[in-house]
C-alpha positions in Angstrom: -19.8 24.1 -22.6 -17.2 23.1 -25.2 -13.7 21.9 -24.3 -11.8 25.0 -23.2 -8.3 25.7 -22.0 -7.8 25.9 -18.2 -6.3 28.9 -16.5 -3.4 26.8 -15.3 -2.8 25.4 -18.8 0.5 23.5 -18.7 0.8 23.8 -22.5 0.5 27.6 -22.4 4.3 28.3 -22.8 5.6 25.3 -24.6 2.7 24.9 -27.0 0.8 28.2 -27.4 -1.3 26.7 -30.2 -2.6 23.8 -28.2 -5.4 23.0 -27.9 -6.5 24.7 -31.1 -9.3 27.3 -30.8 -11.6 25.4 -33.2 -11.5 22.2 -31.1 -14.7 20.7 -32.5 -13.2 20.9 -36.0 -10.5 18.5 -35.0 -12.8 15.8 -33.9 -12.7 16.4 -30.2 -16.0 15.8 -28.4 -18.2 18.7 -27.6 -19.2 18.4 -23.9 -22.3 20.3 -23.1 -23.3 20.3 -19.4 -26.0 20.2 -18.2 -27.8 18.2 -20.8 -30.8 19.5 -22.7 -33.0 17.2 -20.6 -32.1 19.0 -17.5 -33.2 22.5 -16.4 -30.6 25.1 -17.2 -30.1 25.9 -13.5 -29.4 22.2 -12.5 -25.7 22.3 -12.0 -25.3 19.0 -10.3 -26.0 15.4 -11.2 -29.6 14.5 -11.0 -30.5 11.0 -9.9 -32.7 8.9 -12.2 -36.3 8.4 -11.2 -37.0 5.7 -8.6 -38.3 2.4 -10.0 -38.6 -0.9 -8.2 -37.0 -3.3 -10.6 -36.5 -6.0 -8.0 -33.4 -7.4 -9.7 -31.0 -7.7 -6.9 -31.3 -8.9 -3.3 -28.1 -7.3 -2.0 -28.2 -4.7 0.7 -29.8 -1.4 -0.3 -28.1 0.6 2.4 -28.1 4.2 1.3 -25.0 6.3 0.9 -27.1 9.2 2.1 -28.2 7.5 5.3 -25.6 8.0 8.1 -22.0 8.3 7.5 -19.5 6.8 9.9 -17.7 9.3 12.0 -14.1 10.1 11.6 -13.2 7.6 14.3 -15.1 4.8 12.7 -13.2 1.5 12.8 -13.2 -1.1 10.1 -16.0 -3.5 10.7 -15.4 -6.9 9.0 -18.3 -8.1 6.9 -19.2 -11.7 6.1 -18.7 -10.8 2.4 -18.3 -7.6 0.5 -21.3 -5.5 1.1 -22.7 -3.6 -1.9 -23.4 -0.2 -0.5 -26.0 1.6 -2.7 -27.8 4.8 -2.9 -31.5 4.7 -2.1 -32.3 4.2 -5.8 -33.0 0.7 -7.2 -30.3 -1.5 -8.7 -29.8 -1.7 -12.4 -32.8 -3.1 -14.3 -32.8 -6.5 -16.1 -31.3 -6.6 -19.5 -33.8 -5.2 -22.2 -32.9 -8.0 -24.6 -32.0 -11.7 -24.3 -29.9 -12.8 -27.3 -30.4 -16.5 -28.2 -26.7 -17.3 -27.5 -26.9 -15.9 -24.0 -30.0 -17.8 -22.9 -32.0 -16.6 -19.9 -30.3 -14.2 -17.5 -29.7 -15.0 -14.7 -29.1 -18.6 -15.8 -31.1 -21.4 -14.3 -29.5 -23.1 -11.4 -27.6 -26.2 -12.5 -24.5 -28.1 -11.7 -21.9 -25.4 -10.6 -19.1 -26.8 -12.8 -21.4 -26.7 -15.8 -22.5 -23.2 -15.1 -18.9 -22.0 -14.8 -18.1 -23.6 -18.1 -21.2 -22.0 -19.7 -20.5 -18.6 -18.4 -16.8 -18.7 -19.5 -17.9 -20.0 -22.9 -20.6 -17.3 -23.2 -18.1 -14.5 -22.6 -15.6 -16.0 -25.1 -18.4 -16.4 -27.7 -19.5 -12.8 -27.2 -16.0 -11.6 -27.6 -15.3 -13.6 -30.7 -18.5 -12.4 -32.2 -17.7 -8.8 -31.5 -14.2 -9.1 -32.9 -15.5 -10.7 -36.1 -18.1 -8.1 -36.6 -15.7 -5.2 -36.4 -15.5 -2.9 -39.4 -12.7 -0.8 -40.7 -13.3 3.0 -40.2 -11.2 6.0 -41.0 -10.6 8.2 -38.0 -9.0 11.7 -38.0 -5.9 12.2 -35.9 -6.3 14.5 -32.9 -3.0 16.4 -32.6 -1.4 13.5 -34.4 -2.7 10.9 -31.9 -5.4 8.2 -32.0 -8.3 9.2 -29.9 -11.7 7.4 -30.1 -15.1 8.1 -28.6 -17.0 4.8 -28.3 -20.7 4.3 -27.3 -20.9 3.1 -23.7 -23.2 0.1 -22.9 -26.8 1.3 -22.9 -27.5 -0.4 -19.5 -25.2 1.9 -17.6 -26.1 5.3 -19.1 -28.3 7.1 -16.6 -31.8 8.1 -17.8 -31.7 11.7 -19.1 -27.9 11.7 -19.5 -27.7 10.2 -23.0 -26.5 13.5 -24.5 -23.8 14.1 -21.9 -20.7 12.7 -23.6 -18.6 11.9 -20.5 -21.5 9.6 -19.3 -22.5 8.0 -22.6 -19.2 7.6 -24.4 -15.9 5.9 -23.5 -12.9 7.9 -24.6 -9.9 5.8 -25.7 -6.4 7.2 -26.2 -3.5 5.1 -27.6 -0.4 6.5 -26.0 2.8 5.8 -28.0 5.2 7.7 -25.8 7.0 7.5 -22.5 5.0 8.9 -19.6 7.5 11.8 -19.3 6.6 12.9 -22.9 2.9 12.6 -22.5 2.3 16.3 -22.5 5.0 17.1 -25.0 3.3 14.8 -27.5 0.1 16.8 -27.0 -2.1 14.0 -25.5 -5.0 15.2 -23.4 -7.5 14.1 -20.8 -11.2 14.9 -20.3 -10.9 16.7 -17.0 -8.4 19.1 -18.6 -10.4 19.6 -21.7 -13.5 20.3 -19.7 -11.7 22.9 -17.6 -12.5 21.3 -14.3 -10.5 22.1 -11.2 -9.3 18.8 -9.6 -9.0 18.8 -5.8 -8.3 15.1 -5.3 -6.5 12.8 -7.8 -6.6 9.2 -6.6 -4.4 6.5 -8.1 -5.1 2.7 -7.7 -2.1 0.6 -8.8 -2.5 -3.1 -9.6 -0.7 -6.0 -11.2 -2.7 -9.2 -11.5 -5.2 -8.7 -8.5 -8.5 -10.5 -9.0 -12.0 -9.0 -9.1 -12.5 -9.5 -5.3 -9.5 -7.3 -4.4 -10.3 -4.8 -7.1 -14.0 -4.3 -6.2 -13.0 -4.1 -2.5 -10.8 -1.1 -3.2 -12.9 0.5 -6.0 -16.2 0.4 -4.1 -14.5 1.8 -1.0 -13.2 4.7 -3.1 -16.8 5.2 -4.5 -18.1 5.3 -0.9 -15.5 8.0 0.0 -16.5 10.1 -3.1 -20.2 9.8 -2.1 -19.2 11.0 1.4 -17.6 14.1 -0.2 -20.7 14.8 -2.2 -22.8 14.5 1.0 -21.0 17.3 2.8 -23.4 20.1 1.7 -22.1 22.6 4.2 -18.5 22.4 2.9 -17.0 25.2 0.8 -15.1 22.7 -1.3 -17.4 19.7 -1.4 -21.1 19.2 -1.9 -23.4 17.7 -4.6 -20.9 18.7 -7.3 -17.9 17.4 -5.4 -17.5 14.5 -7.8 -16.3 16.9 -10.4 -13.3 17.7 -8.3 -12.2 14.1 -7.9 -10.5 11.9 -10.6 -9.9 8.2 -10.0 -7.0 6.8 -12.0 -6.5 3.0 -12.2 -3.1 2.0 -13.5 -2.6 -1.7 -14.4 0.9 -3.0 -14.8 1.0 -5.0 -18.0 -1.8 -6.0 -20.4 -0.8 -9.6 -20.5 -0.7 -9.7 -16.6 -4.0 -8.2 -15.8 -6.7 -10.5 -14.4 -9.4 -11.2 -17.0 -12.2 -11.0 -14.4 -10.9 -7.6 -13.2 -11.3 -6.4 -16.8 -14.8 -7.7 -16.8 -15.6 -5.6 -13.7 -14.2 -2.6 -15.5 -16.3 -3.5 -18.5 -19.4 -3.4 -16.4 -18.4 0.0 -15.0 -18.0 1.3 -18.6 -14.3 1.9 -18.2 -13.1 -0.7 -20.7 -14.3 -2.3 -24.0 -13.0 -5.2 -25.9 -12.0 -4.7 -29.5 -11.1 -1.0 -29.2 -7.4 -1.0 -28.1 -4.6 -1.1 -30.6 -1.0 -2.2 -30.2 0.5 0.2 -32.8 -0.4 3.5 -34.3 1.1 4.6 -37.6 4.0 2.2 -37.0 4.6 3.3 -33.4 4.2 0.8 -30.6 1.5 1.7 -28.0 2.9 2.0 -24.5 -0.4 2.5 -22.7 -4.1 2.2 -23.4 -6.0 5.0 -21.7 -9.8 4.7 -21.2 -11.8 7.6 -19.7 -15.4 7.4 -18.6 -17.6 9.0 -16.0 -19.3 5.9 -14.4 -22.5 5.9 -12.5 -22.6 2.3 -11.3 -21.2 0.1 -8.5 -20.2 -3.4 -9.3 -19.7 -6.3 -6.9 -17.2 -9.1 -7.4 -20.1 -11.4 -8.4 -21.2 -9.1 -11.3 -24.1 -7.4 -9.5 -24.6 -3.9 -10.8 -26.3 -1.1 -8.9 -26.8 2.6 -9.3 -24.0 4.7 -7.7 -24.6 7.6 -5.4 -22.9 10.0 -7.7 -20.9 10.0 -11.0 -17.2 9.3 -10.7 -14.6 10.4 -13.3 -12.4 7.4 -14.0 -9.2 7.1 -16.0 -8.1 3.5 -16.7 -4.5 3.2 -17.9 -3.6 -0.3 -19.1 0.1 -0.4 -19.6 1.2 -2.5 -22.6 4.2 -3.9 -20.7 4.9 -5.0 -17.2 7.3 -2.3 -15.9 6.6 -2.4 -12.1 4.8 -0.1 -9.7 7.3 2.9 -10.0 6.5 3.1 -13.7 2.8 3.1 -12.9 3.3 6.0 -10.6 5.3 7.8 -13.3 2.3 7.6 -15.5 0.2 9.0 -12.7 2.5 11.9 -11.6 4.4 12.7 -14.8 1.9 12.0 -17.5 -1.5 12.7 -16.1 -0.5 15.1 -13.2 0.6 18.1 -15.3 -2.8 18.0 -17.1 -5.0 17.3 -14.1 -3.1 19.7 -11.8 -4.6 18.4 -8.6 -4.2 19.8 -5.1 -3.8 16.5 -3.3 -2.8 13.1 -4.7 -4.0 9.9 -2.9 -2.0 6.7 -3.4 -3.8 3.3 -3.0 -2.8 -0.3 -3.8 -5.6 -2.5 -5.1 -6.6 -4.7 -2.2 -6.5 -1.9 0.4 -9.9 -0.8 1.7 -10.2 2.6 3.2 -13.2 3.4 5.5 -16.0 5.5 4.0 -14.5 8.8 5.4 -10.8 8.1 5.3 -10.1 10.0 2.1 -11.9 13.0 3.4 -10.0 12.9 6.7 -6.7 12.8 4.8 -7.8 15.7 2.6 -8.9 17.7 5.6 -5.4 17.5 7.0 -4.0 19.2 3.9 -6.9 21.8 3.9 -6.3 22.6 7.6 -2.5 22.9 7.5 -0.9 24.6 4.5 2.5 23.3 5.5 1.6 19.6 5.2 3.3 18.1 2.2 2.3 14.5 2.9 0.1 12.5 5.2 -0.8 8.9 5.9 -3.6 7.1 7.8 -3.7 4.0 9.9 -3.1 0.8 8.0 -5.0 -2.0 9.7 -4.9 -5.7 9.2 -8.1 -7.1 7.7 -8.9 -9.5 10.5 -12.0 -11.0 8.8 -15.4 -11.7 10.4 -15.2 -11.6 14.2 -11.4 -11.5 14.0 -11.5 -15.0 12.5 -8.1 -14.5 10.7 -6.4 -13.8 14.1 -7.6 -17.1 15.4 -6.8 -19.1 12.2 -3.3 -17.6 11.5 -0.9 -16.7 14.4 1.4 -15.2 11.8 -1.4 -12.7 10.8 -2.1 -12.0 14.5 1.6 -11.1 15.1 1.5 -8.7 12.2 -1.7 -7.2 13.5 0.0 -6.4 16.8 3.0 -5.0 15.0 0.9 -2.7 12.8 -1.2 -1.6 15.8 1.8 -0.7 18.0 3.5 1.2 15.1 0.3 3.3 14.7 0.0 3.9 18.4 3.6 4.7 19.3 5.8 5.3 16.3 3.6 7.2 13.8 2.3 9.7 16.4 5.8 10.4 17.7 7.1 11.1 14.1 4.0 13.2 13.4 4.8 15.4 16.4 8.4 15.9 15.1 7.1 16.6 11.6 8.9 13.9 9.7 7.4 10.5 9.2 10.1 8.2 7.9 7.7 6.3 5.6 4.2 7.1 4.3 3.0 3.6 3.3 2.4 3.3 -0.5 -0.7 1.3 0.1 -2.6 4.3 1.5 -1.0 7.8 1.7 -1.5 11.3 0.3 0.8 14.0 -1.0 0.3 17.7 -1.8 1.0 17.9 -5.6 2.9 21.1 -5.2 5.3 19.6 -2.6 6.2 16.8 -5.0 7.3 19.1 -7.8 11.0 19.3 -8.9 12.9 22.5 -8.8 14.1 24.5 -11.9 17.2 22.3 -12.0 15.2 19.2 -12.5 16.0 17.9 -9.0 13.5 17.3 -6.3 11.1 14.8 -4.7 9.7 13.2 -7.9 13.1 13.1 -9.6 14.5 11.2 -6.6 11.4 9.0 -6.3 11.7 7.8 -9.9 15.5 7.5 -9.9 15.2 3.9 -8.7 13.2 2.8 -11.8 16.3 3.0 -14.0 18.6 1.4 -11.5 17.5 -2.2 -11.8 18.1 -2.7 -15.5 21.1 -4.6 -17.1 22.8 -1.4 -18.2 22.6 0.4 -14.8 25.9 1.4 -13.2 24.4 2.1 -9.8 26.0 0.4 -6.8 24.3 -2.2 -4.7 23.8 0.3 -1.9 21.8 2.7 -4.1 19.7 -0.1 -5.6 18.7 -1.4 -2.2 18.1 2.1 -1.0 15.6 2.7 -3.8 13.7 -0.5 -2.9 12.2 1.9 -0.3 11.4 4.6 -2.7 8.6 5.9 -0.5 11.1 6.5 2.3 13.3 8.5 -0.1 10.3 10.5 -1.2 9.4 11.4 2.4 13.0 12.5 3.1 13.1 14.6 0.0 9.8 16.4 0.8 10.8 17.4 4.3 14.4 18.5 3.3 13.2 20.3 0.1 15.1 23.6 0.0 13.3 26.6 1.5 9.8 25.1 1.3 9.3 24.0 4.9 7.1 21.0 4.3 6.1 18.6 7.1 4.5 15.1 7.2 1.6 14.2 9.3 -0.2 11.1 10.7 -4.0 11.1 10.5 -5.2 8.4 12.8 -8.9 8.9 11.9 -8.1 7.9 8.3 -8.1 4.1 8.4 -7.6 1.5 5.7 -7.6 -2.3 5.9 -5.1 -4.4 4.0 -4.3 -8.1 3.6 -1.1 -9.4 5.2 0.8 -12.6 4.3 -0.5 -15.7 6.0 2.2 -18.1 4.7 5.8 -18.2 5.8 7.4 -17.9 2.3 5.2 -15.0 1.3 5.9 -13.2 4.6 9.7 -13.7 4.4 9.8 -12.5 0.8 7.8 -9.4 1.6 9.9 -8.4 4.5 13.1 -9.0 2.6 12.4 -5.9 0.4 11.0 -3.9 3.3 14.0 -4.5 5.6 16.7 -4.0 3.0 15.1 -0.9 1.6 14.4 0.7 5.0 17.9 -0.1 6.3 19.7 1.6 3.5 17.2 4.4 3.2 17.6 5.1 6.9 21.4 5.2 6.5 21.0 7.7 3.6 18.7 9.9 5.7 21.0 9.7 8.7 24.1 10.6 6.6 22.4 13.6 5.0 20.7 14.9 8.2 22.2 18.4 7.7 19.8 19.0 4.8 17.1 19.9 7.3 18.9 23.2 8.0 18.3 24.4 4.5 14.7 23.2 4.3 13.2 26.6 5.3 11.7 25.2 8.5 11.3 27.5 11.5 14.1 27.3 14.1 12.1 25.2 16.7 10.9 22.8 13.9 14.6 22.4 12.9 15.5 21.6 16.5 12.7 19.0 16.7 13.8 17.4 13.4 17.4 17.3 14.6 16.2 15.5 17.7 14.3 13.0 15.5 17.3 12.4 13.3 19.4 11.6 16.4 16.7 9.3 17.7 16.6 7.6 14.3 20.4 7.2 14.3 20.2 5.4 17.7 17.4 3.2 16.4 19.5 2.4 13.3 22.4 1.3 15.6 20.1 -1.0 17.5 18.7 -2.4 14.3 22.2 -3.2 13.0 23.0 -5.0 16.3 19.6 -6.6 16.9 20.8 -10.1 16.2 23.5 -9.9 19.0 21.2 -8.0 21.4 18.5 -10.5 21.2 20.9 -13.4 21.7 22.6 -11.6 24.7 19.3 -11.0 26.3 18.5 -14.7 25.9 21.9 -15.7 27.2 22.0 -13.6 30.4 18.4 -14.0 31.4 18.5 -17.8 31.2 22.0 -18.1 32.7 21.1 -15.8 35.6 17.9 -17.8 36.3 19.7 -21.1 36.3 23.0 -20.2 38.1 21.8 -20.8 41.7 20.8 -24.4 42.4 18.5 -23.4 45.3 16.6 -20.8 43.2 16.8 -22.6 39.9 14.0 -21.6 37.5 13.7 -25.3 36.4 13.7 -27.0 39.8 10.1 -28.1 39.0 11.6 -30.5 36.5 14.4 -31.8 38.7 16.7 -30.2 41.3 19.6 -28.5 39.5 18.1 -29.1 36.0 18.6 -25.4 35.1 22.2 -25.6 33.8 21.4 -28.6 31.5 18.3 -26.9 30.2 20.3 -23.7 29.5 23.0 -25.7 27.7 20.5 -27.5 25.5 18.6 -24.3 24.5 21.9 -22.3 24.0 23.1 -24.8 21.5 19.7 -25.0 19.9 19.7 -21.3 19.5 23.2 -21.2 17.8 22.2 -24.2 15.6 19.1 -22.4 14.4 21.1 -19.3 13.5 23.5 -21.5 11.5 20.6 -23.2 9.7 19.0 -19.9 8.8 22.3 -18.5 7.5 22.8 -21.5 5.2 19.2 -21.4 3.9 19.2 -17.7 3.4 22.3 -17.9 1.2 21.2 -20.8 -0.9 17.4 -21.2 -0.8 14.3 -19.2 -1.7 11.7 -19.2 1.1 9.3 -21.1 -1.3 11.9 -23.9 -1.6 12.6 -24.2 2.2 9.1 -23.7 3.5 9.2 -26.4 6.1 12.7 -25.6 7.3 11.7 -22.0 8.0 8.5 -23.1 9.7 10.3 -25.5 12.0 12.9 -22.8 12.8 10.1 -20.3 13.7 8.5 -22.8 16.1 11.9 -23.6 17.8 12.8 -19.9 18.0 9.4 -19.3 19.6 10.1 -22.0 22.1 13.4 -20.4 23.0 11.5 -17.1 23.7 9.1 -19.0 25.9 12.1 -20.2 28.0 13.5 -16.7 28.0 10.2 -15.1 29.2 9.8 -17.8 31.9 13.3 -17.1 33.2 12.7 -13.3 33.2 9.4 -13.8 35.1 11.0 -16.1 37.6 13.9 -13.7 38.1 11.5 -10.8 38.7 9.6 -13.0 41.2 12.7 -13.6 43.2 13.8 -9.9 42.9 10.7 -8.2 44.1 9.8 -7.9 47.8 7.2 -10.4 48.9 5.9 -8.2 51.8 4.3 -4.8 51.9 7.1 -3.5 54.1 9.6 -4.2 51.3 7.7 -1.9 48.9 7.5 1.1 51.3 10.9 2.5 50.5 10.7 2.2 46.7 13.7 4.5 45.9 15.9 2.5 48.1 14.6 -0.7 46.5 15.6 0.6 43.0 18.9 1.8 44.3 20.0 -1.4 46.0 18.3 -4.1 44.0 20.1 -4.2 40.6 17.9 -7.1 39.2 14.7 -5.2 40.1 16.1 -2.0 38.6 17.2 -3.5 35.3 14.7 -6.2 34.5 11.4 -5.1 36.2 11.7 -1.5 35.1 12.8 -2.4 31.6 10.0 -4.9 31.1 7.4 -2.5 32.5 8.7 0.3 30.3 8.4 -2.0 27.2 5.4 -4.2 27.7 3.6 -2.0 30.1 4.0 0.8 27.6 2.3 -1.4 25.0 -0.7 -1.8 27.2 -0.9 1.7 28.5 -0.4 3.3 25.1 -3.1 1.1 23.6 -5.4 2.0 26.5 -5.1 5.8 26.2 -5.8 5.5 22.5 -8.9 3.4 23.3 -7.6 0.4 21.3 -6.5 -2.3 23.8 -8.1 -5.2 21.9 -5.0 -6.3 20.1 -3.3 -6.8 23.5 -5.7 -9.7 24.1 -6.0 -11.1 20.6 -2.5 -10.7 19.2 0.1 -10.1 21.9 0.9 -13.8 22.7 1.3 -14.6 19.0 3.6 -11.6 18.5 5.8 -12.6 21.4 6.1 -16.1 20.0 7.1 -14.8 16.6 9.4 -12.0 17.9 12.7 -14.0 17.7 11.9 -14.9 14.1 11.3 -11.2 13.3 14.9 -10.5 14.5 16.8 -13.7 13.5 15.1 -15.1 10.4 13.8 -11.9 8.7 17.0 -9.9 9.3 19.3 -12.9 8.3 17.4 -13.6 5.1 17.2 -9.9 4.2 21.0 -9.3 4.7 21.9 -12.5 2.9 19.9 -11.4 -0.2 21.1 -7.9 -0.7 22.0 -8.8 -4.2 18.2 -9.3 -5.0 17.0 -5.8 -5.8 13.7 -6.9 -7.4 10.1 -6.1 -6.3 9.2 -9.8 -6.5 7.1 -9.5 -9.7 9.2 -11.1 -12.5 8.0 -12.3 -15.9 7.5 -11.4 -19.5 7.9 -7.7 -20.1 7.3 -7.8 -23.8 4.2 -6.7 -25.9 1.7 -9.3 -27.0 1.0 -7.7 -30.4 -2.4 -9.3 -30.7 -4.7 -6.2 -30.9 -4.0 -5.0 -34.5 -2.7 -1.6 -35.4 -4.0 1.7 -36.7 -2.6 2.4 -40.2 -2.0 6.0 -41.4 -3.5 6.5 -44.9 -4.5 9.4 -47.1 -8.2 10.3 -47.2 -10.0 12.2 -49.8 -8.5 15.6 -50.2 -5.0 14.3 -49.1 -5.7 14.5 -45.4 -4.0 12.0 -43.1 -6.4 9.6 -41.3 -6.1 6.3 -39.4 -7.7 3.1 -40.5 -8.9 1.1 -37.4 -11.1 -1.8 -36.8 -13.9 -0.9 -34.3 -17.1 -2.6 -33.1 -19.9 -2.1 -35.6 -23.0 -1.6 -33.5 -23.9 -0.8 -29.9 -25.7 -4.1 -29.7 -22.3 -5.8 -29.8 -21.1 -3.7 -27.0 -24.2 -4.4 -24.9 -23.8 -8.2 -25.5 -20.2 -8.0 -24.3 -21.4 -6.2 -21.2 -24.0 -8.8 -20.5 -21.6 -11.6 -21.1 -19.1 -10.0 -18.6 -21.9 -9.8 -16.0 -22.8 -13.5 -16.5 -19.1 -14.6 -16.3 -18.6 -12.7 -13.0 -21.6 -14.3 -11.4 -19.7 -17.6 -11.0 -16.4 -18.0 -9.2 -13.7 -19.6 -11.4 -11.9 -22.7 -10.2 -8.9 -22.0 -8.0 -5.6 -22.2 -9.7 -2.3 -22.9 -7.9 0.1 -20.1 -8.2 3.2 -20.9 -10.4 6.2 -18.9 -9.4 9.0 -18.0 -11.8 12.5 -19.2 -10.9 14.7 -16.6 -9.3 17.1 -14.8 -11.7 20.8 -15.2 -11.3 22.8 -12.1 -10.3 26.1 -10.7 -11.5 29.3 -11.8 -9.7 30.1 -8.4 -8.4 26.7 -8.3 -6.7 27.4 -11.5 -5.0 30.8 -10.2 -3.8 29.2 -7.0 -2.5 26.6 -9.1 -0.7 29.2 -11.3 0.9 31.3 -8.4 2.1 28.3 -6.7 3.8 27.1 -10.0 5.4 30.6 -10.6 6.7 30.7 -7.1 8.2 27.3 -7.4 9.7 27.6 -11.0 11.1 31.2 -10.2 12.3 30.0 -7.2 14.3 27.3 -9.2 16.0 29.4 -12.3 16.7 32.2 -10.1 18.1 29.8 -8.6 20.6 28.5 -12.1 21.5 32.1 -13.5 22.0 33.2 -10.5 24.1 30.2 -10.4 26.5 29.8 -14.1 26.9 33.5 -14.9 27.3 34.7 -16.5 30.6 37.3 -13.7 31.0 34.6 -11.0 30.9 32.2 -12.9 33.2 35.0 -13.5 35.7 36.0 -9.8 35.6 32.3 -8.9 36.3 32.3 -11.2 39.3 35.5 -9.7 40.7 35.1 -6.0 39.9 31.4 -5.2 39.3 29.2 -7.0 41.7 29.6 -9.4 44.6 25.9 -9.8 45.5 23.6 -12.7 44.9 22.9 -11.4 41.4 26.5 -11.2 40.3 25.8 -13.3 37.2 23.8 -10.4 35.9 25.9 -8.7 33.2 26.5 -5.0 33.2 26.0 -4.8 29.4 22.4 -6.1 30.0 21.9 -3.2 32.4 23.1 -0.8 29.7 20.8 -2.5 27.2 17.7 -2.3 29.4 18.3 1.3 30.3 18.6 2.2 26.6 15.4 0.3 25.8 13.6 2.0 28.6 14.8 5.4 27.4 13.7 4.8 23.8 10.3 3.6 25.0 9.9 6.7 27.1 10.5 8.9 24.1 7.9 6.9 22.1 5.4 7.3 24.9 6.0 11.1 25.3 5.5 11.5 21.5 2.3 9.5 21.5 0.9 11.4 24.4 1.8 14.8 22.9 0.1 13.7 19.7 -3.0 12.8 21.6 -3.1 16.1 23.5 -2.6 18.1 20.2 -5.6 16.2 18.7 -7.7 17.0 21.8 -7.0 20.8 21.5 -7.6 20.7 17.7 -4.0 21.3 16.5 
């Protein structure tokens, strides 16, 4: 069938004459599907015949074998496993050019092989560039659109006449993403009239081929799973036609060369085709479209895929950050694709083979769901080796797990998840759309992109708030007027991601997270009343109101976390060392407790001062060892605190069975038991019990100790550094944002008959393209030498930003220090002894009682929410 206009044509009103009726006359490809080689009734992709080429020794596990269930966990592999359909891998190359030598190359010295493979790729590229010839190409709706022959090795047998599988379509976009449709650019799925159910975006910056293949191959597995669901009304053998994968790379000069080689092997990129200007206009994005049938490993091994996959590769000319990449996805491609559900993925995140289906099923089952997320897991390596090697990674693993067990289920029950992680989340395209006035979720989401330039007049609060643009998007969807959208958590949709394993990287990452989430939470709390105009049902509004109150309380505790943690340390240690007879440190020497308390109290205060000074004047990369030593010493302070808490509990609980018989009387009369034991049980007991009822207790044994050791650093170091760097509103990817101007341009000239055409240099023969493909495969077969990362110096900020930062830090530190001074003053402690308690535990402060009761109450709410979520899942709601 030829290109045809879709029923939902976004150009229908604004551009009634686009696309023109005589599409073929304007040079657009003529897609005929199925091909002449196929029977007329064959409406789905036919696999090539089975031949045993014996080229590759990787796993030949079939996509069609047994799919993991929806509850499948991520199983670490010794290395990335090439999952393949039960057809053979790609055959050996049909030709061996003299310059390439034998393939695969003979085993020799590894260093020499790396040099040869790199030189072979460079030689092939240089040869291709030199052999290009000048051609005249007709403009398509005034734009440069080229159809290039795909490498012959990846075109499936019998599919040579199907254009989407045999030709790479290149479009040179010279406009802003918001003007993509206005400039009459187009995409293959739109021209072919296909209805897109899933539109998947993979955003990347300079990730290497290992991270890219990890995510891409996981996506291919998920699409294969969709095609295997033969009983589904939506999916089945032709399911791949309803899925479009969009890879957006942020900056042509920043992309990893080996990642480009992987895309070359997939047929989604070709050297020598892209242009940096068209008719005098600078190109803003290079868009490559291809329906690929192969799976590529990070080592360049190519195998037949389970099904075709429609891929759009958008290579942005300039580095304009992730928000701009999403603007290409949503504002440029979205109006043409018109998907039902959009899936957001970061390159490096690896969803399980059924995760994308599980997310989609949530939207299909509940028409009111506007957004959903799955469970982000830490990639723990083979046999949890990362948890053993890196205590920092183990602490983050525990943090991620408890958030997915307690917080996300609670928020899902209410209907508002405060943040859908950008690394793996999904949105209903309809829920994202702006209103007639131009205001709405997407407008608010992209508002932050223009706030970080030199000419922006946005205040520091707004710029920090839009560091957490995903939180703003979630708030805007739920509070969208009269549409009643809710957000859901889908536990069965799992995805693994890498976490920082070095202290500087960890602090830098959390700086943006904490600042963005704090100010976005303030914004959501201030505008809580918008839920009453969202169109939700009355009971849903009540639930959302309760959640906003809960979030406001959590926000207060976040703001005062520095003081609360110190006060807990102060009162627990002082209470356990006040009585010489029952001193917690009598095992060192009789009466040693007060001296130990004094030493660690001063150490704690000294560490806070050091962190404050370092946070104001040093980058984490420049003070690596200072931060590392502070983390260890804070961990030691927490060990002392836990020891004193445990010792106090031991003294407080009855040591005979008779003492436990009247439990209500024990709670009523024993203040220490009531405050400490119940609070600790409500917190740490909840961790274990919540993990147990979700059938995931393993992190309690592999990561709990590490988390407790790092807990003071989460509060003191991360919060201190984040608040002291409010003026830094960057995403952490700084560098050259200009265009390289090394591709050559497309000149507009007059052809015979006076018609405007473009003169472009293009590869001459398909043999050149095949040689480039072979050289890319050879280059990927050897790992490059590791290069140390060179970081750019931090940019200086304007004076008014520094002043704003100082004022906020003074307010924050002043609030916490005031609490510390009041509740640790001699006057207050003497007043407590005289008026509050006269028992043996008089040193126990009433503020700590209030604190423990609040913590127990908040923990109880989390547990109830988690339990309700589990019950709803069991009954199928």
